[in-house]
All heavy atoms as an XYZ file, in Angstrom:
800
protein
N     164.322     21.949    200.118
C     162.950     22.148    199.709
C     162.182     20.840    199.960
O     162.560     19.788    199.465
C     162.895     22.521    198.228
C     161.509     22.665    197.620
C     160.794     23.872    198.208
C     161.622     22.789    196.137
N     161.140     20.923    200.761
C     160.332     19.748    201.093
C     158.989     19.840    200.377
O     158.398     20.915    200.270
C     160.117     19.648    202.585
N     158.538     18.699    199.894
C     157.239     18.624    199.219
C     156.409     17.573    199.925
O     156.867     16.444    200.119
C     157.413     18.249    197.734
C     158.249     19.308    197.015
C     156.059     18.101    197.066
C     158.589     18.944    195.593
N     155.196     17.926    200.313
C     154.294     16.959    200.936
C     153.710     16.056    199.856
O     153.164     16.526    198.865
C     153.157     17.676    201.674
C     153.635     18.372    202.929
O     154.609     17.884    203.533
O     153.043     19.402    203.301
N     153.853     14.758    200.057
C     153.345     13.768    199.115
C     152.431     12.828    199.891
O     152.804     12.337    200.956
C     154.504     12.964    198.477
C     153.966     11.929    197.506
C     155.477     13.894    197.778
N     151.227     12.573    199.366
C     150.322     11.670    200.082
C     150.876     10.245    200.122
O     151.642      9.832    199.253
C     149.024     11.734    199.267
C     149.419     12.233    197.929
C     150.653     13.071    198.118
N     150.459      9.487    201.143
C     150.885      8.093    201.263
C     150.283      7.223    200.163
O     150.869      6.232    199.743
C     150.477      7.531    202.629
C     151.274      8.153    203.765
O     152.416      8.596    203.515
O     150.747      8.201    204.886
N     149.088      7.584    199.713
C     148.412      6.833    198.658
C     148.088      7.788    197.520
O     147.499      8.837    197.743
C     147.126      6.191    199.188
C     146.357      5.459    198.125
C     146.784      4.215    197.677
C     145.231      6.012    197.552
C     146.091      3.542    196.691
C     144.523      5.345    196.564
C     144.958      4.106    196.135
N     148.484      7.441    196.319
C     148.237      8.272    195.154
C     147.367      7.483    194.184
O     147.781      6.453    193.660
C     149.573      8.652    194.492
C     149.500      9.601    193.327
C     148.896     10.942    193.755
C     150.901      9.834    192.772
N     146.143      7.946    193.969
C     145.195      7.263    193.089
C     145.425      7.728    191.645
O     145.131      8.874    191.305
C     143.761      7.556    193.516
C     142.734      6.825    192.660
O     143.124      5.915    191.888
O     141.538      7.165    192.764
N     145.961      6.855    190.812
C     146.196      7.182    189.411
C     145.272      6.369    188.492
O     145.513      6.279    187.294
C     147.678      6.948    189.017
C     148.599      7.912    189.735
C     148.086      5.519    189.267
N     144.208      5.802    189.042
C     143.316      4.952    188.251
C     142.671      5.711    187.095
O     142.400      5.134    186.045
C     142.249      4.319    189.138
O     141.454      5.322    189.744
N     142.458      7.013    187.261
C     141.847      7.784    186.173
C     142.802      7.962    184.992
O     142.393      8.326    183.899
C     141.365      9.135    186.676
C     142.454     10.047    187.159
C     141.898     11.366    187.693
N     142.936     12.184    188.243
C     143.723     13.006    187.540
N     143.545     13.103    186.239
N     144.666     13.712    188.123
N     144.078      7.665    185.191
C     145.064      7.780    184.127
C     145.289      6.470    183.377
O     145.990      6.441    182.382
C     146.407      8.261    184.708
C     146.376      9.600    185.434
C     147.731      9.880    186.062
C     145.972     10.723    184.502
N     144.689      5.387    183.883
C     144.881      4.063    183.285
C     144.246      3.989    181.897
O     143.145      4.462    181.678
C     144.274      2.999    184.184
C     144.420      1.595    183.608
C     144.137      0.578    184.611
N     145.297      0.597    185.515
C     145.460     -0.227    186.512
N     144.557     -1.118    186.785
N     146.516     -0.170    187.269
N     144.958      3.383    180.960
C     144.461      3.216    179.599
C     143.318      2.213    179.582
O     143.258      1.297    180.395
C     145.587      2.748    178.683
N     142.408      2.394    178.644
C     141.267      1.490    178.519
C     141.248      0.779    177.171
O     140.228      0.254    176.754
C     139.951      2.266    178.710
O     139.879      3.317    177.746
C     139.859      2.839    180.108
N     142.364      0.775    176.468
C     142.433      0.086    175.187
C     142.119      1.012    174.034
O     142.002      2.225    174.185
N     141.998      0.422    172.851
C     141.704      1.205    171.653
C     140.352      1.892    171.769
O     139.377      1.289    172.207
C     141.711      0.318    170.408
C     143.076     -0.210    169.948
C     142.895     -1.138    168.755
C     144.001      0.918    169.596
N     140.319      3.142    171.366
C     139.086      3.915    171.380
C     138.476      3.904    169.977
O     139.124      3.518    169.005
C     139.370      5.359    171.825
C     140.035      5.461    173.187
C     139.155      4.916    174.296
O     138.012      5.316    174.428
N     139.686      3.997    175.070
N     137.235      4.346    169.846
C     136.559      4.401    168.547
C     137.382      5.270    167.598
O     137.826      6.361    167.956
C     135.161      4.974    168.710
N     137.630      4.757    166.393
C     138.373      5.507    165.396
C     139.880      5.328    165.478
O     140.605      5.845    164.642
N     140.378      4.609    166.482
C     141.813      4.382    166.618
C     142.168      3.018    166.038
O     141.349      2.111    166.017
C     142.239      4.406    168.089
C     142.133      5.748    168.744
C     142.576      5.708    170.198
O     142.569      4.629    170.822
O     142.932      6.762    170.714
N     143.394      2.902    165.561
C     143.878      1.599    165.111
C     145.269      1.371    165.682
O     146.021      2.313    165.910
C     143.886      1.490    163.593
C     144.816      2.443    162.889
C     144.741      2.284    161.379
O     143.682      2.528    160.808
O     145.779      1.915    160.810
N     145.583      0.130    165.939
C     146.856     -0.211    166.538
C     147.984     -0.031    165.526
O     147.849     -0.395    164.362
C     146.832     -1.657    167.028
C     147.980     -2.008    167.909
C     147.780     -3.346    168.601
O     146.635     -3.735    168.873
O     148.797     -3.994    168.860
N     149.093      0.559    165.976
C     150.239      0.748    165.104
C     150.956     -0.581    164.903
O     150.983     -1.419    165.802
C     151.212      1.757    165.721
C     150.710      3.186    165.817
C     151.710      4.050    166.570
C     150.470      3.760    164.437
N     151.563     -0.778    163.718
C     152.313     -2.017    163.504
C     153.556     -2.029    164.380
O     154.103     -0.980    164.719
C     152.676     -1.956    162.021
C     152.634     -0.510    161.679
C     151.589      0.105    162.567
N     153.986     -3.212    164.756
C     155.182     -3.371    165.580
C     156.382     -3.511    164.655
O     156.677     -4.588    164.152
C     155.036     -4.604    166.472
C     156.177     -4.727    167.470
O     156.825     -3.707    167.768
O     156.408     -5.841    167.951
N     157.067     -2.395    164.393
C     158.207     -2.389    163.486
C     159.490     -2.550    164.278
O     159.741     -1.799    165.205
C     158.265     -1.082    162.693
C     157.073     -0.799    161.783
C     157.214      0.576    161.162
C     156.971     -1.857    160.712
N     160.273     -3.517    163.905
C     161.555     -3.732    164.566
C     162.661     -3.605    163.527
O     162.608     -4.254    162.484
C     161.620     -5.133    165.187
C     160.675     -5.336    166.342
S     161.002     -4.269    167.742
C     162.588     -4.873    168.256
N     163.663     -2.763    163.790
C     164.764     -2.662    162.842
C     165.617     -3.924    162.893
O     165.602     -4.647    163.885
C     165.551     -1.455    163.350
C     165.249     -1.404    164.804
C     163.836     -1.911    164.949
N     166.353     -4.197    161.836
C     167.223     -5.378    161.866
C     168.367     -5.157    162.841
O     168.713     -4.028    163.157
C     167.738     -5.472    160.430
C     167.698     -4.059    159.951
C     166.487     -3.438    160.612
N     168.924     -6.234    163.321
C     170.089     -6.145    164.191
C     171.303     -5.908    163.294
O     171.536     -6.663    162.356
C     170.268     -7.421    165.022
C     169.076     -7.591    165.958
C     171.582     -7.397    165.794
C     169.057     -8.907    166.688
N     172.028     -4.851    163.574
C     173.181     -4.501    162.755
C     174.439     -4.771    163.562
O     174.625     -4.230    164.646
C     173.121     -3.014    162.340
C     174.336     -2.657    161.516
C     171.840     -2.741    161.576
N     175.288     -5.632    163.030
C     176.537     -5.971    163.688
C     177.688     -5.291    162.968
O     177.638     -5.114    161.755
C     176.756     -7.486    163.654
C     175.694     -8.335    164.341
C     175.978     -9.806    164.095
C     175.673     -8.044    165.821
N     178.730     -4.915    163.684
C     179.919     -4.370    163.011
C     180.486     -5.386    162.037
O     180.376     -6.595    162.248
C     180.893     -4.106    164.157
C     180.051     -4.042    165.390
C     178.865     -4.924    165.131
N     181.091     -4.904    160.966
C     181.631     -5.781    159.914
C     182.555     -6.863    160.465
O     182.487     -7.998    160.077
C     182.416     -4.955    158.885
C     181.558     -4.227    157.893
C     180.782     -5.145    156.975
O     181.277     -6.212    156.586
O     179.641     -4.788    156.658
N     183.452     -6.505    161.397
C     184.459     -7.462    161.855
C     183.893     -8.582    162.711
O     184.579     -9.563    162.951
C     185.585     -6.741    162.603
C     185.091     -5.962    163.802
O     183.875     -5.696    163.879
O     185.910     -5.619    164.660
N     182.633     -8.504    163.169
C     182.070     -9.584    163.976
C     181.109    -10.464    163.177
O     180.580    -11.423    163.698
C     181.320     -9.028    165.202
O     180.236     -8.218    164.756
C     182.246     -8.234    166.099
N     180.883    -10.120    161.916
C     179.972    -10.932    161.099
C     180.659    -12.220    160.652
O     181.863    -12.257    160.423
C     179.538    -10.163    159.851
C     178.549     -9.080    160.141
C     178.041     -8.489    158.858
N     177.174     -7.365    159.174
C     176.958     -6.357    158.388
N     177.523     -6.300    157.205
N     176.158     -5.386    158.748
N     179.852    -13.249    160.506
C     180.351    -14.516    159.980
C     180.669    -14.310    158.502
O     179.852    -13.812    157.744
C     179.271    -15.585    160.159
C     179.713    -16.953    159.687
O     180.855    -17.085    159.202
O     178.900    -17.882    159.807
N     181.852    -14.689    158.078
C     182.275    -14.467    156.692
C     181.419    -15.228    155.686
O     181.397    -14.885    154.519
C     183.750    -14.868    156.522
C     184.663    -13.900    157.221
O     184.311    -12.750    157.452
N     185.864    -14.371    157.569
N     180.690    -16.249    156.126
C     179.870    -17.027    155.199
C     178.554    -16.324    154.867
O     177.856    -16.717    153.957
C     179.578    -18.415    155.776
O     178.777    -18.293    156.937
N     178.222    -15.261    155.599
C     176.968    -14.546    155.335
C     177.115    -13.702    154.083
O     178.124    -13.055    153.861
C     176.604    -13.625    156.510
C     176.182    -14.371    157.751
S     175.829    -13.261    159.112
C     174.450    -12.359    158.481
N     176.081    -13.700    153.255
C     176.119    -12.847    152.069
C     175.585    -11.467    152.427
O     174.953    -11.273    153.454
C     175.271    -13.464    150.955
O     173.910    -13.397    151.302
N     175.809    -10.492    151.557
C     175.390     -9.121    151.841
C     173.870     -8.980    151.844
O     173.348     -7.999    152.345
C     176.010     -8.152    150.829
O     175.564     -8.482    149.534
N     173.143     -9.964    151.299
C     171.687     -9.879    151.292
C     171.087    -10.313    152.627
O     169.907    -10.119    152.853
C     171.086    -10.746    150.162
O     171.523    -12.089    150.346
C     171.524    -10.229    148.798
N     171.912    -10.899    153.519
C     171.396    -11.358    154.802
C     171.154    -10.212    155.776
O     170.378    -10.343    156.701
C     172.360    -12.360    155.446
C     172.373    -13.684    154.712
O     171.405    -13.957    153.980
O     173.352    -14.430    154.872
N     171.841     -9.096    155.603
C     171.669     -7.964    156.494
C     171.696     -6.683    155.679
O     172.352     -6.615    154.647
C     172.763     -7.965    157.569
O     174.024     -7.904    156.950
N     170.970     -5.662    156.132
C     170.900     -4.424    155.355
C     172.221     -3.654    155.424
O     172.938     -3.721    156.413
C     169.782     -3.644    156.049
C     169.825     -4.132    157.454
C     170.201     -5.583    157.352
N     172.528     -2.962    154.362
C     173.694     -2.090    154.359
C     173.268     -0.757    154.945
O     172.209     -0.241    154.602
C     174.211     -1.900    152.933
C     174.769     -3.166    152.316
C     175.984     -3.701    153.061
O     176.840     -2.894    153.463
O     176.060     -4.919    153.240
N     174.075     -0.213    155.825
C     173.784      1.080    156.435
C     174.954      1.999    156.145
O     176.111      1.617    156.337
C     173.549      0.937    157.949
C     172.249      0.191    158.182
C     173.512      2.300    158.624
C     171.849      0.055    159.619
N     174.653      3.190    155.672
C     175.672      4.186    155.341
C     176.304      4.689    156.636
O     175.746      5.539    157.317
C     175.020      5.326    154.557
C     176.001      6.417    154.171
O     177.198      6.314    154.525
O     175.562      7.380    153.503
N     177.459      4.131    156.961
C     178.128      4.484    158.218
C     178.574      5.947    158.243
O     178.666      6.561    159.301
C     179.312      3.558    158.485
C     178.911      2.132    158.803
C     178.092      1.986    160.074
O     178.293      2.766    161.024
O     177.243      1.082    160.122
N     178.839      6.522    157.068
C     179.208      7.938    157.007
C     178.067      8.821    157.501
O     178.281      9.763    158.281
N     176.845      8.495    157.067
C     175.667      9.250    157.515
C     175.445      9.024    159.005
O     175.103      9.961    159.739
C     174.431      8.825    156.720
N     175.652      7.793    159.472
C     175.502      7.479    160.898
C     176.468      8.333    161.720
O     176.096      8.943    162.718
C     175.734      5.972    161.166
C     175.808      5.690    162.656
C     174.648      5.134    160.514
N     177.712      8.417    161.270
C     178.725      9.174    162.008
C     178.413     10.671    162.011
O     178.612     11.356    163.015
C     180.116      8.932    161.412
C     180.658      7.537    161.674
S     181.016      7.223    163.413
C     179.620      6.322    163.974
N     177.891     11.196    160.887
C     177.526     12.618    160.844
C     176.452     12.930    161.876
O     176.501     13.951    162.562
C     177.052     13.013    159.448
C     178.174     13.131    158.445
C     177.679     13.601    157.098
O     176.710     14.343    156.997
N     178.353     13.160    156.042
N     175.471     12.037    162.006
C     174.409     12.237    162.993
C     174.946     12.077    164.411
O     174.587     12.837    165.308
C     173.271     11.247    162.748
C     172.487     11.462    161.456
C     171.590     10.261    161.198
C     171.681     12.733    161.514
N     175.823     11.101    164.609
C     176.392     10.867    165.941
C     177.202     12.076    166.396
O     177.198     12.426    167.587
C     177.253      9.605    165.931
N     177.867     12.750    165.463
C     178.637     13.946    165.794
C     177.739     15.089    166.261
O     178.192     16.009    166.929
C     179.482     14.387    164.599
C     180.650     13.460    164.329
C     181.362     13.743    163.020
O     180.976     14.709    162.316
O     182.304     13.000    162.701
N     176.455     15.023    165.911
C     175.491     16.039    166.363
C     175.014     15.767    167.786
O     174.266     16.550    168.349
C     174.283     16.088    165.424
C     174.585     16.559    164.047
S     173.069     16.532    163.076
C     173.734     16.651    161.433
N     175.407     14.624    168.350
C     175.044     14.309    169.723
C     173.946     13.288    169.879
O     173.513     13.014    170.995
N     173.483     12.701    168.779
C     172.447     11.679    168.878
C     173.083     10.336    169.215
O     174.204     10.047    168.789
C     171.663     11.563    167.561
C     170.878     12.790    167.224
C     171.297     13.654    166.231
C     169.721     13.089    167.912
C     170.577     14.792    165.921
C     168.986     14.228    167.619
C     169.421     15.082    166.615
N     172.376      9.489    169.985
C     172.912      8.156    170.314
C     173.149      7.339    169.041
O     172.379      7.425    168.086
C     171.808      7.518    171.163
C     170.998      8.660    171.669
C     171.086      9.729    170.620
N     174.206      6.549    169.038
C     174.585      5.779    167.860
C     173.456      4.878    167.365
O     173.197      4.803    166.161
C     175.836      4.948    168.172
C     176.514      4.286    166.979
C     176.916      5.308    165.928
C     177.722      3.501    167.439
N     172.746      4.225    168.281
C     171.658      3.331    167.867
C     170.541      4.106    167.179
O     169.964      3.651    166.198
C     171.110      2.550    169.074
C     170.060      1.523    168.707
C     170.547      0.439    167.741
O     171.740      0.146    167.716
O     169.702     -0.099    167.008
N     170.240      5.310    167.669
C     169.215      6.149    167.034
C     169.664      6.551    165.633
O     168.854      6.574    164.700
C     168.948      7.390    167.877
N     170.946      6.837    165.480
C     171.478      7.215    164.168
C     171.356      6.057    163.186
O     170.959      6.240    162.033
C     172.937      7.643    164.295
S     173.187      9.085    165.349
N     171.679      4.861    163.650
C     171.568      3.680    162.784
C     170.108      3.437    162.373
O     169.829      3.132    161.216
C     172.111      2.441    163.489
C     173.620      2.443    163.620
C     174.078      1.166    164.347
N     175.513      1.133    164.455
C     176.317      0.680    163.505
N     175.819      0.212    162.398
N     177.619      0.700    163.670
N     169.188      3.564    163.328
C     167.770      3.379    163.011
C     167.314      4.406    161.995
O     166.597      4.086    161.044
C     166.923      3.504    164.280
C     167.028      2.333    165.208
C     166.162      2.558    166.436
C     166.313      1.434    167.426
N     165.478      1.645    168.612
N     167.721      5.648    162.178
C     167.304      6.720    161.277
C     167.802      6.471    159.862
O     167.044      6.615    158.893
C     167.818      8.060    161.797
N     169.067      6.070    159.728
C     169.627      5.795    158.406
C     168.913      4.593    157.785
O     168.551      4.610    156.602
C     171.153      5.590    158.485
C     171.709      5.084    157.163
C     171.837      6.899    158.882
N     168.663      3.557    158.590
C     167.960      2.368    158.088
C     166.554      2.707    157.611
O     166.162      2.381    156.495
C     167.906      1.285    159.175
C     166.995      0.143    158.795
C     167.410     -0.820    157.889
C     165.711      0.044    159.325
C     166.581     -1.860    157.515
C     164.872     -0.986    158.958
C     165.305     -1.940    158.052
O     164.469     -2.952    157.678
N     165.772      3.389    158.482
C     164.373      3.673    158.161
C     164.204      4.670    157.023
O     163.139      4.746    156.424
C     163.624      4.172    159.400
C     163.232      3.046    160.330
C     163.648      3.045    161.649
C     162.435      1.999    159.893
C     163.294      2.022    162.505
C     162.080      0.967    160.737
C     162.508      0.982    162.041
O     162.156     -0.025    162.887
N     165.241      5.440    156.701
C     165.149      6.366    155.572
C     165.782      5.773    154.319
O     165.918      6.454    153.307
C     165.800      7.731    155.903
O     167.152      7.524    156.289
C     165.035      8.442    156.988
N     166.156      4.519    154.383
C     166.664      3.828    153.201
C     167.992      4.352    152.695
O     168.201      4.420    151.482
N     168.889      4.748    153.605
C     170.212      5.243    153.217
C     170.117      6.433    152.257
O     170.900      6.560    151.327
C     171.062      4.139    152.586
C     171.504      3.102    153.576
O     171.928      3.416    154.677
N     171.392      1.844    153.195
N     169.152      7.320    152.486
C     168.974      8.474    151.605
C     169.796      9.680    152.045
O     169.585     10.780    151.555
C     167.494      8.832    151.510
C     166.673      7.771    150.815
S     164.942      8.202    150.679
C     165.018      9.525    149.491
N     170.721      9.477    152.979
C     171.619     10.534    153.382
C     171.351     11.079    154.768
O     170.288     10.846    155.347
N     172.322     11.822    155.304
C     172.208     12.317    156.677
C     171.072     13.324    156.882
O     170.482     13.369    157.951
C     173.570     12.956    156.957
C     174.207     13.147    155.629
C     173.619     12.137    154.715
N     170.745     14.103    155.858
C     169.665     15.089    156.022
C     168.317     14.396    156.231
O     167.555     14.759    157.127
C     169.603     16.020    154.819
C     168.574     17.129    154.997
C     168.562     18.119    153.848
O     169.507     18.152    153.050
O     167.581     18.859    153.758
N     168.030     13.386    155.421
C     166.771     12.644    155.574
C     166.747     11.920    156.924
O     165.725     11.896    157.602
C     166.600     11.626    154.440
C     166.358     12.249    153.090
S     164.780     13.097    152.974
C     163.667     11.726    152.970
N     167.881     11.340    157.312
C     167.955     10.629    158.588
C     167.777     11.610    159.752
O     167.097     11.297    160.734
C     169.286      9.890    158.700
N     168.359     12.796    159.640
C     168.184     13.829    160.670
C     166.702     14.175    160.816
O     166.182     14.259    161.933
C     168.992     15.081    160.304
C     168.775     16.228    161.257
C     169.442     16.285    162.459
C     167.885     17.251    160.943
C     169.249     17.343    163.348
C     167.680     18.304    161.813
C     168.358     18.352    163.016
N     166.016     14.365    159.699
C     164.580     14.677    159.734
C     163.793     13.550    160.398
O     162.845     13.791    161.139
C     164.051     14.947    158.328
C     164.597     16.230    157.741
O     165.020     17.131    158.464
N     164.622     16.315    156.426
N     164.196     12.298    160.148
C     163.523     11.147    160.768
C     163.707     11.198    162.276
O     162.765     10.980    163.032
C     164.078      9.843    160.192
C     163.356      8.620    160.667
C     162.310      8.010    160.068
C     163.624      7.870    161.871
N     161.914      6.923    160.806
C     162.691      6.815    161.919
C     164.550      7.997    162.900
C     162.669      5.889    162.951
C     164.522      7.076    163.928
C     163.593      6.040    163.945
N     164.938     11.474    162.728
C     165.209     11.538    164.166
C     164.359     12.623    164.806
O     163.722     12.404    165.835
C     166.701     11.792    164.452
C     167.513     10.531    164.158
C     166.918     12.223    165.898
C     169.010     10.694    164.335
N     164.318     13.803    164.199
C     163.539     14.913    164.746
C     162.062     14.530    164.833
O     161.393     14.805    165.830
C     163.734     16.193    163.906
C     165.201     16.652    163.946
C     162.802     17.302    164.369
C     165.738     16.928    165.328
N     161.553     13.874    163.804
C     160.138     13.489    163.777
C     159.805     12.400    164.793
O     158.659     12.260    165.199
C     159.752     13.013    162.373
N     160.806     11.626    165.234
C     160.553     10.492    166.130
C     161.176     10.659    167.511
O     161.233      9.705    168.285
C     161.068      9.193    165.487
C     160.319      8.824    164.254
N     160.645      9.323    163.015
C     159.239      8.044    164.068
C     159.803      8.841    162.121
N     158.939      8.063    162.731
N     161.617     11.846    167.863
C     162.295     12.057    169.146
C     161.432     11.722    170.352
O     161.924     11.236    171.355
C     162.759     13.512    169.277
C     163.979     13.821    168.468
S     164.477     15.526    168.642
C     165.324     15.448    170.199
N     160.142     11.980    170.267
C     159.259     11.800    171.420
C     158.693     10.394    171.530
O     158.005     10.085    172.489
C     158.110     12.808    171.356
C     158.572     14.257    171.356
C     159.396     14.626    172.582
O     159.062     14.172    173.683
O     160.390     15.353    172.418
N     158.946      9.533    170.543
C     158.370      8.191    170.560
C     159.152      7.284    171.498
O     160.372      7.200    171.411
C     158.351      7.597    169.150
C     157.414      8.336    168.225
C     157.385      7.724    166.841
O     157.754      6.551    166.689
O     156.990      8.445    165.916
N     158.448      6.585    172.395
C     159.145      5.674    173.295
C     159.842      4.563    172.509
O     159.316      4.071    171.538
C     158.032      5.102    174.176
C     156.760      5.679    173.712
C     157.029      6.599    172.558
N     161.033      4.216    172.964
C     161.758      3.119    172.336
C     162.566      3.503    171.126
O     163.317      2.705    170.610
N     162.446      4.711    170.635
C     163.210      5.123    169.476
C     164.604      5.585    169.846
O     165.468      5.673    169.005
C     162.489      6.239    168.686
C     161.193      5.810    168.075
C     161.402      4.817    166.978
C     160.084      4.501    166.311
N     160.170      3.400    165.407
N     164.814      5.951    171.100
C     166.127      6.346    171.605
C     166.754      7.436    170.750
O     167.928      7.404    170.448
C     167.070      5.140    171.677
N     165.958      8.386    170.329
C     166.478      9.431    169.448
C     166.779     10.727    170.173
O     167.094     11.708    169.556
C     165.484      9.688    168.319
N     166.673     10.756    171.482
C     166.946     11.968    172.219
C     168.441     12.250    172.200
O     169.230     11.369    172.502
C     166.460     11.833    173.675
O     165.099     11.451    173.646
C     166.609     13.129    174.425
N     168.843     13.481    171.838
C     170.279     13.783    171.833
C     170.887     13.617    173.214
O     170.244     13.899    174.215
C     170.340     15.249    171.404
C     169.013     15.549    170.812
C     168.038     14.613    171.441
N     172.133     13.161    173.242
C     172.839     13.027    174.505
C     173.353     14.407    174.912
O     173.817     15.167    174.089
C     174.006     12.044    174.356
C     173.526     10.636    174.069
C     174.664      9.685    173.770
O     175.799     10.153    173.564
O     174.410      8.476    173.733
N     173.243     14.709    176.178
C     173.715     15.993    176.683
C     175.098     15.824    177.291
O     175.338     14.871    178.016
C     172.751     16.546    177.744
C     171.336     16.735    177.244
C     171.259     17.903    176.299
N     169.862     18.112    175.908
C     169.515     18.460    174.688
N     170.408     18.645    173.774
N     168.237     18.644    174.405
N     175.988     16.750    176.979
C     177.347     16.660    177.516
C     177.403     17.194    178.928
O     176.621     17.959    179.351
C     178.301     17.461    176.625
C-alpha cells in the first residue's frame, strides 16, 4: 500500500502560541526517586524517602501496567490501596510522561 506524501508539510497552524485567556500553567510535579531497599544507604532514615506499598504496586503490575506507573500511582494516592491507585492510573493514562499505558503482550 503506497501513500503519496508531500515533500513539504506545513504544520505551522498546529504550533502552540502559549497560555490562552483563562488558562493557567499546571505545576511541575515530580515524584520522588524510589530505590529498592537493598540499594539504599543504611545510614538513611525512613523519613528521607517515602514508603510505597509494594503489595499494591505488584497488584497493579500484574494487571499489565508498567512498574514505574504503578509506583507513581501508589505514591500519588498516598498508599491508599490498589483500588485508589488503579483509579489514578486510569485517570492519568493519556497524560504525557505519566507512563501509565498498559503494556501489551
